[in-house]
mmCIF entry with sequence, helices, sheets and N, C-alpha, C, O atoms, coordinates in Angstrom:
data_MODEL
# 
_entry.id   MODEL 
# 
_entity.id                         1 
_entity.type                       polymer 
_entity.pdbx_number_of_molecules   1 
# 
_entity_poly.entity_id                      1 
_entity_poly.type                           'polypeptide(L)' 
_entity_poly.nstd_linkage                   no 
_entity_poly.nstd_monomer                   no 
_entity_poly.pdbx_seq_one_letter_code       MKYAESKVRELCAERGLDWDAMTEDERLYFIDDIVHEDHEGNRAY 
_entity_poly.pdbx_seq_one_letter_code_can   MKYAESKVRELCAERGLDWDAMTEDERLYFIDDIVHEDHEGNRAY 
_entity_poly.pdbx_strand_id                 A 
# 
loop_
_entity_poly_seq.entity_id 
_entity_poly_seq.num 
_entity_poly_seq.mon_id 
_entity_poly_seq.hetero 
1 1  MET n 
1 2  LYS n 
1 3  TYR n 
1 4  ALA n 
1 5  GLU n 
1 6  SER n 
1 7  LYS n 
1 8  VAL n 
1 9  ARG n 
1 10 GLU n 
1 11 LEU n 
1 12 CYS n 
1 13 ALA n 
1 14 GLU n 
1 15 ARG n 
1 16 GLY n 
1 17 LEU n 
1 18 ASP n 
1 19 TRP n 
1 20 ASP n 
1 21 ALA n 
1 22 MET n 
1 23 THR n 
1 24 GLU n 
1 25 ASP n 
1 26 GLU n 
1 27 ARG n 
1 28 LEU n 
1 29 TYR n 
1 30 PHE n 
1 31 ILE n 
1 32 ASP n 
1 33 ASP n 
1 34 ILE n 
1 35 VAL n 
1 36 HIS n 
1 37 GLU n 
1 38 ASP n 
1 39 HIS n 
1 40 GLU n 
1 41 GLY n 
1 42 ASN n 
1 43 ARG n 
1 44 ALA n 
1 45 TYR n 
# 
_struct_asym.id          A 
_struct_asym.entity_id   1 
# 
loop_
_struct_conf.conf_type_id 
_struct_conf.id 
_struct_conf.pdbx_PDB_helix_id 
_struct_conf.beg_label_comp_id 
_struct_conf.beg_label_asym_id 
_struct_conf.beg_label_seq_id 
_struct_conf.pdbx_beg_PDB_ins_code 
_struct_conf.end_label_comp_id 
_struct_conf.end_label_asym_id 
_struct_conf.end_label_seq_id 
_struct_conf.pdbx_end_PDB_ins_code 
_struct_conf.beg_auth_comp_id 
_struct_conf.beg_auth_asym_id 
_struct_conf.beg_auth_seq_id 
_struct_conf.end_auth_comp_id 
_struct_conf.end_auth_asym_id 
_struct_conf.end_auth_seq_id 
_struct_conf.pdbx_PDB_helix_class 
_struct_conf.details 
_struct_conf.pdbx_PDB_helix_length 
HELX_P HELX_P1 AA1 LYS A 2  ? GLU A 14 ? LYS A 2  GLU A 14 1 ? 13 
HELX_P HELX_P2 AA2 TRP A 19 ? ALA A 21 ? TRP A 19 ALA A 21 5 ? 3  
HELX_P HELX_P3 AA3 GLU A 24 ? GLU A 40 ? GLU A 24 GLU A 40 1 ? 17 
# 
_struct_conf_type.id          HELX_P 
_struct_conf_type.criteria    ? 
_struct_conf_type.reference   ? 
# 
loop_
_atom_site.group_PDB 
_atom_site.id 
_atom_site.type_symbol 
_atom_site.label_atom_id 
_atom_site.label_alt_id 
_atom_site.label_comp_id 
_atom_site.label_asym_id 
_atom_site.label_entity_id 
_atom_site.label_seq_id 
_atom_site.pdbx_PDB_ins_code 
_atom_site.Cartn_x 
_atom_site.Cartn_y 
_atom_site.Cartn_z 
_atom_site.occupancy 
_atom_site.B_iso_or_equiv 
_atom_site.pdbx_formal_charge 
_atom_site.auth_seq_id 
_atom_site.auth_comp_id 
_atom_site.auth_asym_id 
_atom_site.auth_atom_id 
_atom_site.pdbx_PDB_model_num 
ATOM 1   N N  . MET A 1 1  ? -37.152 -17.528 54.171 1.00 0.00 ? 1  MET A N  1 
ATOM 2   C CA . MET A 1 1  ? -36.487 -16.586 53.310 1.00 0.00 ? 1  MET A CA 1 
ATOM 3   C C  . MET A 1 1  ? -37.482 -15.565 52.755 1.00 0.00 ? 1  MET A C  1 
ATOM 4   O O  . MET A 1 1  ? -37.171 -14.378 52.651 1.00 0.00 ? 1  MET A O  1 
ATOM 5   N N  . LYS A 1 2  ? -38.675 -16.032 52.403 1.00 0.00 ? 2  LYS A N  1 
ATOM 6   C CA . LYS A 1 2  ? -39.686 -15.120 51.874 1.00 0.00 ? 2  LYS A CA 1 
ATOM 7   C C  . LYS A 1 2  ? -40.094 -14.093 52.923 1.00 0.00 ? 2  LYS A C  1 
ATOM 8   O O  . LYS A 1 2  ? -40.365 -12.936 52.600 1.00 0.00 ? 2  LYS A O  1 
ATOM 9   N N  . TYR A 1 3  ? -40.136 -14.523 54.182 1.00 0.00 ? 3  TYR A N  1 
ATOM 10  C CA . TYR A 1 3  ? -40.467 -13.591 55.262 1.00 0.00 ? 3  TYR A CA 1 
ATOM 11  C C  . TYR A 1 3  ? -39.407 -12.498 55.358 1.00 0.00 ? 3  TYR A C  1 
ATOM 12  O O  . TYR A 1 3  ? -39.739 -11.316 55.456 1.00 0.00 ? 3  TYR A O  1 
ATOM 13  N N  . ALA A 1 4  ? -38.141 -12.884 55.331 1.00 0.00 ? 4  ALA A N  1 
ATOM 14  C CA . ALA A 1 4  ? -37.048 -11.908 55.414 1.00 0.00 ? 4  ALA A CA 1 
ATOM 15  C C  . ALA A 1 4  ? -37.102 -10.944 54.236 1.00 0.00 ? 4  ALA A C  1 
ATOM 16  O O  . ALA A 1 4  ? -36.912 -9.740  54.406 1.00 0.00 ? 4  ALA A O  1 
ATOM 17  N N  . GLU A 1 5  ? -37.358 -11.469 53.053 1.00 0.00 ? 5  GLU A N  1 
ATOM 18  C CA . GLU A 1 5  ? -37.445 -10.618 51.864 1.00 0.00 ? 5  GLU A CA 1 
ATOM 19  C C  . GLU A 1 5  ? -38.585 -9.610  51.998 1.00 0.00 ? 5  GLU A C  1 
ATOM 20  O O  . GLU A 1 5  ? -38.424 -8.441  51.646 1.00 0.00 ? 5  GLU A O  1 
ATOM 21  N N  . SER A 1 6  ? -39.715 -10.050 52.497 1.00 0.00 ? 6  SER A N  1 
ATOM 22  C CA . SER A 1 6  ? -40.843 -9.130  52.652 1.00 0.00 ? 6  SER A CA 1 
ATOM 23  C C  . SER A 1 6  ? -40.539 -8.057  53.696 1.00 0.00 ? 6  SER A C  1 
ATOM 24  O O  . SER A 1 6  ? -40.958 -6.909  53.544 1.00 0.00 ? 6  SER A O  1 
ATOM 25  N N  . LYS A 1 7  ? -39.820 -8.420  54.747 1.00 0.00 ? 7  LYS A N  1 
ATOM 26  C CA . LYS A 1 7  ? -39.453 -7.442  55.777 1.00 0.00 ? 7  LYS A CA 1 
ATOM 27  C C  . LYS A 1 7  ? -38.472 -6.418  55.229 1.00 0.00 ? 7  LYS A C  1 
ATOM 28  O O  . LYS A 1 7  ? -38.588 -5.231  55.536 1.00 0.00 ? 7  LYS A O  1 
ATOM 29  N N  . VAL A 1 8  ? -37.511 -6.852  54.426 1.00 0.00 ? 8  VAL A N  1 
ATOM 30  C CA . VAL A 1 8  ? -36.547 -5.924  53.831 1.00 0.00 ? 8  VAL A CA 1 
ATOM 31  C C  . VAL A 1 8  ? -37.276 -4.955  52.913 1.00 0.00 ? 8  VAL A C  1 
ATOM 32  O O  . VAL A 1 8  ? -37.014 -3.752  52.948 1.00 0.00 ? 8  VAL A O  1 
ATOM 33  N N  . ARG A 1 9  ? -38.174 -5.458  52.103 1.00 0.00 ? 9  ARG A N  1 
ATOM 34  C CA . ARG A 1 9  ? -38.946 -4.591  51.199 1.00 0.00 ? 9  ARG A CA 1 
ATOM 35  C C  . ARG A 1 9  ? -39.793 -3.602  52.002 1.00 0.00 ? 9  ARG A C  1 
ATOM 36  O O  . ARG A 1 9  ? -39.918 -2.438  51.621 1.00 0.00 ? 9  ARG A O  1 
ATOM 37  N N  . GLU A 1 10 ? -40.366 -4.059  53.098 1.00 0.00 ? 10 GLU A N  1 
ATOM 38  C CA . GLU A 1 10 ? -41.170 -3.196  53.969 1.00 0.00 ? 10 GLU A CA 1 
ATOM 39  C C  . GLU A 1 10 ? -40.310 -2.084  54.574 1.00 0.00 ? 10 GLU A C  1 
ATOM 40  O O  . GLU A 1 10 ? -40.717 -0.923  54.597 1.00 0.00 ? 10 GLU A O  1 
ATOM 41  N N  . LEU A 1 11 ? -39.134 -2.440  55.058 1.00 0.00 ? 11 LEU A N  1 
ATOM 42  C CA . LEU A 1 11 ? -38.231 -1.438  55.629 1.00 0.00 ? 11 LEU A CA 1 
ATOM 43  C C  . LEU A 1 11 ? -37.795 -0.421  54.581 1.00 0.00 ? 11 LEU A C  1 
ATOM 44  O O  . LEU A 1 11 ? -37.694 0.771   54.871 1.00 0.00 ? 11 LEU A O  1 
ATOM 45  N N  . CYS A 1 12 ? -37.539 -0.884  53.380 1.00 0.00 ? 12 CYS A N  1 
ATOM 46  C CA . CYS A 1 12 ? -37.191 0.028   52.282 1.00 0.00 ? 12 CYS A CA 1 
ATOM 47  C C  . CYS A 1 12 ? -38.340 0.999   52.028 1.00 0.00 ? 12 CYS A C  1 
ATOM 48  O O  . CYS A 1 12 ? -38.129 2.209   51.941 1.00 0.00 ? 12 CYS A O  1 
ATOM 49  N N  . ALA A 1 13 ? -39.529 0.477   51.912 1.00 0.00 ? 13 ALA A N  1 
ATOM 50  C CA . ALA A 1 13 ? -40.696 1.313   51.630 1.00 0.00 ? 13 ALA A CA 1 
ATOM 51  C C  . ALA A 1 13 ? -40.901 2.362   52.720 1.00 0.00 ? 13 ALA A C  1 
ATOM 52  O O  . ALA A 1 13 ? -41.261 3.501   52.423 1.00 0.00 ? 13 ALA A O  1 
ATOM 53  N N  . GLU A 1 14 ? -40.675 1.988   53.972 1.00 0.00 ? 14 GLU A N  1 
ATOM 54  C CA . GLU A 1 14 ? -40.810 2.931   55.080 1.00 0.00 ? 14 GLU A CA 1 
ATOM 55  C C  . GLU A 1 14 ? -39.828 4.089   54.948 1.00 0.00 ? 14 GLU A C  1 
ATOM 56  O O  . GLU A 1 14 ? -40.078 5.185   55.449 1.00 0.00 ? 14 GLU A O  1 
ATOM 57  N N  . ARG A 1 15 ? -38.715 3.839   54.272 1.00 0.00 ? 15 ARG A N  1 
ATOM 58  C CA . ARG A 1 15 ? -37.675 4.857   54.089 1.00 0.00 ? 15 ARG A CA 1 
ATOM 59  C C  . ARG A 1 15 ? -37.723 5.495   52.703 1.00 0.00 ? 15 ARG A C  1 
ATOM 60  O O  . ARG A 1 15 ? -36.825 6.245   52.320 1.00 0.00 ? 15 ARG A O  1 
ATOM 61  N N  . GLY A 1 16 ? -38.780 5.187   51.960 1.00 0.00 ? 16 GLY A N  1 
ATOM 62  C CA . GLY A 1 16 ? -38.945 5.766   50.637 1.00 0.00 ? 16 GLY A CA 1 
ATOM 63  C C  . GLY A 1 16 ? -38.017 5.184   49.592 1.00 0.00 ? 16 GLY A C  1 
ATOM 64  O O  . GLY A 1 16 ? -37.704 5.846   48.602 1.00 0.00 ? 16 GLY A O  1 
ATOM 65  N N  . LEU A 1 17 ? -37.569 3.950   49.796 1.00 0.00 ? 17 LEU A N  1 
ATOM 66  C CA . LEU A 1 17 ? -36.649 3.292   48.875 1.00 0.00 ? 17 LEU A CA 1 
ATOM 67  C C  . LEU A 1 17 ? -37.340 2.145   48.149 1.00 0.00 ? 17 LEU A C  1 
ATOM 68  O O  . LEU A 1 17 ? -38.341 1.608   48.621 1.00 0.00 ? 17 LEU A O  1 
ATOM 69  N N  . ASP A 1 18 ? -36.796 1.781   47.003 1.00 0.00 ? 18 ASP A N  1 
ATOM 70  C CA . ASP A 1 18 ? -37.319 0.672   46.209 1.00 0.00 ? 18 ASP A CA 1 
ATOM 71  C C  . ASP A 1 18 ? -36.231 -0.395  46.103 1.00 0.00 ? 18 ASP A C  1 
ATOM 72  O O  . ASP A 1 18 ? -35.238 -0.204  45.401 1.00 0.00 ? 18 ASP A O  1 
ATOM 73  N N  . TRP A 1 19 ? -36.414 -1.502  46.791 1.00 0.00 ? 19 TRP A N  1 
ATOM 74  C CA . TRP A 1 19 ? -35.430 -2.577  46.818 1.00 0.00 ? 19 TRP A CA 1 
ATOM 75  C C  . TRP A 1 19 ? -35.045 -3.031  45.415 1.00 0.00 ? 19 TRP A C  1 
ATOM 76  O O  . TRP A 1 19 ? -33.872 -3.268  45.129 1.00 0.00 ? 19 TRP A O  1 
ATOM 77  N N  . ASP A 1 20 ? -36.038 -3.149  44.548 1.00 0.00 ? 20 ASP A N  1 
ATOM 78  C CA . ASP A 1 20 ? -35.784 -3.642  43.198 1.00 0.00 ? 20 ASP A CA 1 
ATOM 79  C C  . ASP A 1 20 ? -34.975 -2.661  42.356 1.00 0.00 ? 20 ASP A C  1 
ATOM 80  O O  . ASP A 1 20 ? -34.285 -3.073  41.423 1.00 0.00 ? 20 ASP A O  1 
ATOM 81  N N  . ALA A 1 21 ? -35.050 -1.387  42.667 1.00 0.00 ? 21 ALA A N  1 
ATOM 82  C CA . ALA A 1 21 ? -34.325 -0.369  41.912 1.00 0.00 ? 21 ALA A CA 1 
ATOM 83  C C  . ALA A 1 21 ? -32.916 -0.127  42.459 1.00 0.00 ? 21 ALA A C  1 
ATOM 84  O O  . ALA A 1 21 ? -32.117 0.562   41.826 1.00 0.00 ? 21 ALA A O  1 
ATOM 85  N N  . MET A 1 22 ? -32.611 -0.682  43.616 1.00 0.00 ? 22 MET A N  1 
ATOM 86  C CA . MET A 1 22 ? -31.313 -0.457  44.258 1.00 0.00 ? 22 MET A CA 1 
ATOM 87  C C  . MET A 1 22 ? -30.232 -1.322  43.610 1.00 0.00 ? 22 MET A C  1 
ATOM 88  O O  . MET A 1 22 ? -30.489 -2.440  43.166 1.00 0.00 ? 22 MET A O  1 
ATOM 89  N N  . THR A 1 23 ? -29.015 -0.773  43.569 1.00 0.00 ? 23 THR A N  1 
ATOM 90  C CA . THR A 1 23 ? -27.875 -1.551  43.097 1.00 0.00 ? 23 THR A CA 1 
ATOM 91  C C  . THR A 1 23 ? -27.457 -2.524  44.198 1.00 0.00 ? 23 THR A C  1 
ATOM 92  O O  . THR A 1 23 ? -27.911 -2.412  45.337 1.00 0.00 ? 23 THR A O  1 
ATOM 93  N N  . GLU A 1 24 ? -26.607 -3.462  43.859 1.00 0.00 ? 24 GLU A N  1 
ATOM 94  C CA . GLU A 1 24 ? -26.107 -4.418  44.854 1.00 0.00 ? 24 GLU A CA 1 
ATOM 95  C C  . GLU A 1 24 ? -25.400 -3.687  45.991 1.00 0.00 ? 24 GLU A C  1 
ATOM 96  O O  . GLU A 1 24 ? -25.586 -4.034  47.157 1.00 0.00 ? 24 GLU A O  1 
ATOM 97  N N  . ASP A 1 25 ? -24.594 -2.682  45.666 1.00 0.00 ? 25 ASP A N  1 
ATOM 98  C CA . ASP A 1 25 ? -23.901 -1.908  46.703 1.00 0.00 ? 25 ASP A CA 1 
ATOM 99  C C  . ASP A 1 25 ? -24.882 -1.164  47.601 1.00 0.00 ? 25 ASP A C  1 
ATOM 100 O O  . ASP A 1 25 ? -24.697 -1.119  48.817 1.00 0.00 ? 25 ASP A O  1 
ATOM 101 N N  . GLU A 1 26 ? -25.920 -0.581  47.014 1.00 0.00 ? 26 GLU A N  1 
ATOM 102 C CA . GLU A 1 26 ? -26.932 0.115   47.807 1.00 0.00 ? 26 GLU A CA 1 
ATOM 103 C C  . GLU A 1 26 ? -27.650 -0.855  48.731 1.00 0.00 ? 26 GLU A C  1 
ATOM 104 O O  . GLU A 1 26 ? -27.939 -0.525  49.881 1.00 0.00 ? 26 GLU A O  1 
ATOM 105 N N  . ARG A 1 27 ? -27.935 -2.040  48.234 1.00 0.00 ? 27 ARG A N  1 
ATOM 106 C CA . ARG A 1 27 ? -28.593 -3.054  49.073 1.00 0.00 ? 27 ARG A CA 1 
ATOM 107 C C  . ARG A 1 27 ? -27.703 -3.458  50.242 1.00 0.00 ? 27 ARG A C  1 
ATOM 108 O O  . ARG A 1 27 ? -28.170 -3.559  51.377 1.00 0.00 ? 27 ARG A O  1 
ATOM 109 N N  . LEU A 1 28 ? -26.435 -3.686  49.969 1.00 0.00 ? 28 LEU A N  1 
ATOM 110 C CA . LEU A 1 28 ? -25.508 -4.063  51.031 1.00 0.00 ? 28 LEU A CA 1 
ATOM 111 C C  . LEU A 1 28 ? -25.384 -2.962  52.069 1.00 0.00 ? 28 LEU A C  1 
ATOM 112 O O  . LEU A 1 28 ? -25.370 -3.238  53.269 1.00 0.00 ? 28 LEU A O  1 
ATOM 113 N N  . TYR A 1 29 ? -25.292 -1.716  51.620 1.00 0.00 ? 29 TYR A N  1 
ATOM 114 C CA . TYR A 1 29 ? -25.211 -0.577  52.526 1.00 0.00 ? 29 TYR A CA 1 
ATOM 115 C C  . TYR A 1 29 ? -26.478 -0.486  53.374 1.00 0.00 ? 29 TYR A C  1 
ATOM 116 O O  . TYR A 1 29 ? -26.411 -0.250  54.580 1.00 0.00 ? 29 TYR A O  1 
ATOM 117 N N  . PHE A 1 30 ? -27.626 -0.674  52.739 1.00 0.00 ? 30 PHE A N  1 
ATOM 118 C CA . PHE A 1 30 ? -28.906 -0.620  53.446 1.00 0.00 ? 30 PHE A CA 1 
ATOM 119 C C  . PHE A 1 30 ? -28.973 -1.701  54.531 1.00 0.00 ? 30 PHE A C  1 
ATOM 120 O O  . PHE A 1 30 ? -29.321 -1.419  55.677 1.00 0.00 ? 30 PHE A O  1 
ATOM 121 N N  . ILE A 1 31 ? -28.639 -2.928  54.159 1.00 0.00 ? 31 ILE A N  1 
ATOM 122 C CA . ILE A 1 31 ? -28.680 -4.032  55.130 1.00 0.00 ? 31 ILE A CA 1 
ATOM 123 C C  . ILE A 1 31 ? -27.697 -3.788  56.265 1.00 0.00 ? 31 ILE A C  1 
ATOM 124 O O  . ILE A 1 31 ? -28.026 -4.019  57.428 1.00 0.00 ? 31 ILE A O  1 
ATOM 125 N N  . ASP A 1 32 ? -26.505 -3.328  55.941 1.00 0.00 ? 32 ASP A N  1 
ATOM 126 C CA . ASP A 1 32 ? -25.508 -3.020  56.966 1.00 0.00 ? 32 ASP A CA 1 
ATOM 127 C C  . ASP A 1 32 ? -26.044 -1.961  57.921 1.00 0.00 ? 32 ASP A C  1 
ATOM 128 O O  . ASP A 1 32 ? -25.863 -2.061  59.134 1.00 0.00 ? 32 ASP A O  1 
ATOM 129 N N  . ASP A 1 33 ? -26.696 -0.959  57.375 1.00 0.00 ? 33 ASP A N  1 
ATOM 130 C CA . ASP A 1 33 ? -27.259 0.103   58.198 1.00 0.00 ? 33 ASP A CA 1 
ATOM 131 C C  . ASP A 1 33 ? -28.358 -0.431  59.110 1.00 0.00 ? 33 ASP A C  1 
ATOM 132 O O  . ASP A 1 33 ? -28.421 -0.069  60.285 1.00 0.00 ? 33 ASP A O  1 
ATOM 133 N N  . ILE A 1 34 ? -29.215 -1.280  58.583 1.00 0.00 ? 34 ILE A N  1 
ATOM 134 C CA . ILE A 1 34 ? -30.297 -1.859  59.387 1.00 0.00 ? 34 ILE A CA 1 
ATOM 135 C C  . ILE A 1 34 ? -29.721 -2.696  60.531 1.00 0.00 ? 34 ILE A C  1 
ATOM 136 O O  . ILE A 1 34 ? -30.196 -2.618  61.664 1.00 0.00 ? 34 ILE A O  1 
ATOM 137 N N  . VAL A 1 35 ? -28.712 -3.485  60.232 1.00 0.00 ? 35 VAL A N  1 
ATOM 138 C CA . VAL A 1 35 ? -28.099 -4.349  61.245 1.00 0.00 ? 35 VAL A CA 1 
ATOM 139 C C  . VAL A 1 35 ? -27.469 -3.525  62.368 1.00 0.00 ? 35 VAL A C  1 
ATOM 140 O O  . VAL A 1 35 ? -27.519 -3.913  63.535 1.00 0.00 ? 35 VAL A O  1 
ATOM 141 N N  . HIS A 1 36 ? -26.878 -2.391  62.007 1.00 0.00 ? 36 HIS A N  1 
ATOM 142 C CA . HIS A 1 36 ? -26.141 -1.601  62.980 1.00 0.00 ? 36 HIS A CA 1 
ATOM 143 C C  . HIS A 1 36 ? -26.878 -0.366  63.495 1.00 0.00 ? 36 HIS A C  1 
ATOM 144 O O  . HIS A 1 36 ? -26.305 0.399   64.270 1.00 0.00 ? 36 HIS A O  1 
ATOM 145 N N  . GLU A 1 37 ? -28.121 -0.149  63.092 1.00 0.00 ? 37 GLU A N  1 
ATOM 146 C CA . GLU A 1 37 ? -28.793 1.095   63.450 1.00 0.00 ? 37 GLU A CA 1 
ATOM 147 C C  . GLU A 1 37 ? -28.991 1.269   64.949 1.00 0.00 ? 37 GLU A C  1 
ATOM 148 O O  . GLU A 1 37 ? -29.018 2.406   65.420 1.00 0.00 ? 37 GLU A O  1 
ATOM 149 N N  . ASP A 1 38 ? -29.129 0.209   65.710 1.00 0.00 ? 38 ASP A N  1 
ATOM 150 C CA . ASP A 1 38 ? -29.276 0.335   67.160 1.00 0.00 ? 38 ASP A CA 1 
ATOM 151 C C  . ASP A 1 38 ? -27.977 0.787   67.821 1.00 0.00 ? 38 ASP A C  1 
ATOM 152 O O  . ASP A 1 38 ? -27.994 1.338   68.922 1.00 0.00 ? 38 ASP A O  1 
ATOM 153 N N  . HIS A 1 39 ? -26.858 0.555   67.152 1.00 0.00 ? 39 HIS A N  1 
ATOM 154 C CA . HIS A 1 39 ? -25.562 0.877   67.730 1.00 0.00 ? 39 HIS A CA 1 
ATOM 155 C C  . HIS A 1 39 ? -25.035 2.229   67.275 1.00 0.00 ? 39 HIS A C  1 
ATOM 156 O O  . HIS A 1 39 ? -24.311 2.885   68.024 1.00 0.00 ? 39 HIS A O  1 
ATOM 157 N N  . GLU A 1 40 ? -25.377 2.661   66.074 1.00 0.00 ? 40 GLU A N  1 
ATOM 158 C CA . GLU A 1 40 ? -24.803 3.876   65.514 1.00 0.00 ? 40 GLU A CA 1 
ATOM 159 C C  . GLU A 1 40 ? -25.819 4.979   65.277 1.00 0.00 ? 40 GLU A C  1 
ATOM 160 O O  . GLU A 1 40 ? -25.433 6.093   64.921 1.00 0.00 ? 40 GLU A O  1 
ATOM 161 N N  . GLY A 1 41 ? -27.074 4.715   65.458 1.00 0.00 ? 41 GLY A N  1 
ATOM 162 C CA . GLY A 1 41 ? -28.103 5.677   65.118 1.00 0.00 ? 41 GLY A CA 1 
ATOM 163 C C  . GLY A 1 41 ? -28.466 5.565   63.656 1.00 0.00 ? 41 GLY A C  1 
ATOM 164 O O  . GLY A 1 41 ? -27.765 4.913   62.883 1.00 0.00 ? 41 GLY A O  1 
ATOM 165 N N  . ASN A 1 42 ? -29.544 6.190   63.281 1.00 0.00 ? 42 ASN A N  1 
ATOM 166 C CA . ASN A 1 42 ? -30.016 6.099   61.908 1.00 0.00 ? 42 ASN A CA 1 
ATOM 167 C C  . ASN A 1 42 ? -29.230 7.020   60.989 1.00 0.00 ? 42 ASN A C  1 
ATOM 168 O O  . ASN A 1 42 ? -28.952 8.169   61.334 1.00 0.00 ? 42 ASN A O  1 
ATOM 169 N N  . ARG A 1 43 ? -28.882 6.519   59.841 1.00 0.00 ? 43 ARG A N  1 
ATOM 170 C CA . ARG A 1 43 ? -28.265 7.343   58.809 1.00 0.00 ? 43 ARG A CA 1 
ATOM 171 C C  . ARG A 1 43 ? -29.386 7.923   57.954 1.00 0.00 ? 43 ARG A C  1 
ATOM 172 O O  . ARG A 1 43 ? -30.433 7.300   57.776 1.00 0.00 ? 43 ARG A O  1 
ATOM 173 N N  . ALA A 1 44 ? -29.157 9.098   57.439 1.00 0.00 ? 44 ALA A N  1 
ATOM 174 C CA . ALA A 1 44 ? -30.166 9.725   56.572 1.00 0.00 ? 44 ALA A CA 1 
ATOM 175 C C  . ALA A 1 44 ? -30.123 9.075   55.190 1.00 0.00 ? 44 ALA A C  1 
ATOM 176 O O  . ALA A 1 44 ? -29.050 8.820   54.642 1.00 0.00 ? 44 ALA A O  1 
ATOM 177 N N  . TYR A 1 45 ? -31.294 8.813   54.643 1.00 0.00 ? 45 TYR A N  1 
ATOM 178 C CA . TYR A 1 45 ? -31.403 8.291   53.285 1.00 0.00 ? 45 TYR A CA 1 
ATOM 179 C C  . TYR A 1 45 ? -32.027 9.336   52.435 1.00 0.00 ? 45 TYR A C  1 
ATOM 180 O O  . TYR A 1 45 ? -32.223 9.122   51.238 1.00 0.00 ? 45 TYR A O  1 
# 
């Protein structure tokens, strides 16, 4: 679990986002986007 958390934080940082500052909805949207980015292309943040 700690590995997954560190990877999510790393992905956020790469996109100029702060996981800790994000709302629950923003986090869910971010994770959904990461899961589907190979299928739909990257969304702009």
